[in-house]
C-alpha positions in Angstrom: 61.9 71.8 52.8 59.8 68.7 53.5 62.6 66.4 52.2 65.2 68.1 54.5 62.7 67.7 57.4 62.5 64.0 56.7 66.3 63.7 56.7 66.4 65.2 60.2 63.4 63.4 61.5 63.8 61.7 64.9 60.0 61.6 65.3 59.2 58.7 63.0 55.9 58.6 61.1 55.3 62.3 61.5 54.4 62.4 57.8 53.7 65.2 55.4 50.3 66.2 56.7 51.6 66.8 60.2 54.6 68.6 58.8 52.4 71.0 56.8 50.2 71.5 59.9 53.3 72.7 61.8 54.3 75.0 58.9 50.7 76.5 58.9 50.9 77.0 62.7 54.2 78.9 62.3 52.9 81.0 59.3 49.3 81.6 60.2 49.5 82.5 63.9 48.7 85.9 65.4 52.5 86.5 65.6 53.8 84.6 62.5 57.2 83.1 62.7 57.2 82.5 59.0 56.0 84.8 56.3 54.4 83.4 53.1 54.7 84.9 49.6 52.4 85.3 48.0 50.4 85.7 51.3 48.8 86.3 53.5 48.4 82.7 54.7 50.2 79.4 54.1 48.1 77.0 52.2 48.8 73.3 52.7 48.3 70.9 49.8 44.9 69.3 49.5 44.4 65.6 49.3 42.4 65.9 46.1 45.3 67.8 44.4 43.2 71.0 43.9 45.3 74.1 44.4 48.6 72.2 43.7 50.1 75.1 41.6 49.2 77.7 44.2 50.8 75.5 46.9 54.0 75.0 44.9 54.3 78.7 44.1 54.5 79.6 47.8 57.8 80.7 49.3 58.5 80.8 53.0 60.7 83.3 54.8 61.5 84.0 58.5 59.5 86.9 59.9 61.1 89.3 62.4 59.5 87.2 65.2 61.0 84.0 63.7 64.4 85.6 63.6 64.0 86.6 67.3 63.1 83.0 68.2 66.1 81.6 66.4 68.4 84.1 68.1 67.0 83.0 71.5 65.7 86.5 72.2 62.1 85.1 72.7 60.3 81.8 72.8 57.8 80.6 70.3 55.7 78.7 72.9 53.4 81.6 73.7 53.2 82.9 70.1 51.2 80.0 68.6 47.6 79.1 69.7 47.1 75.4 69.7 43.7 73.6 69.6 44.1 70.2 68.0 44.0 66.5 68.7 47.4 64.8 68.5 47.8 61.1 69.3 44.5 61.0 71.1 45.2 64.0 73.3 43.5 67.4 73.0 46.3 69.9 72.8 45.0 73.3 73.8 46.7 76.6 74.6 46.0 78.2 78.0 46.7 75.1 80.1 49.5 72.8 81.0 51.2 71.4 77.9 54.0 68.9 77.3 56.9 70.3 75.3 60.3 69.1 74.3 63.3 70.6 76.0 66.2 70.1 73.5 68.9 71.1 76.0 67.7 68.5 78.5 66.7 65.9 75.8 63.5 65.3 77.7 59.8 66.2 77.8 58.7 68.9 80.3 55.4 70.4 81.3 54.8 74.1 80.6 52.0 76.1 82.1 
């Protein structure tokens, strides 16, 4: 999956750690958009290589909520709690946040 992500990447230098953080956000949220087997939570690979076999044994599947998002029946924006630093900015749910509007091809502020 990471290789395919890199092929589609328009956001240069996102890297594997950022990619795995996004997967964890999708899989480990209160309303998961991805389901992990074996579960319950997605485990990103560690820098020291520990847990490599457990990481590689994981399989990801769309959850019912993920299918609803892909069908445009609901929006993932409110399903994922965010509290992280990204590019020097503290990104936090519950306040205004910049998001990408794919239809408009532009950033927009969401409340």
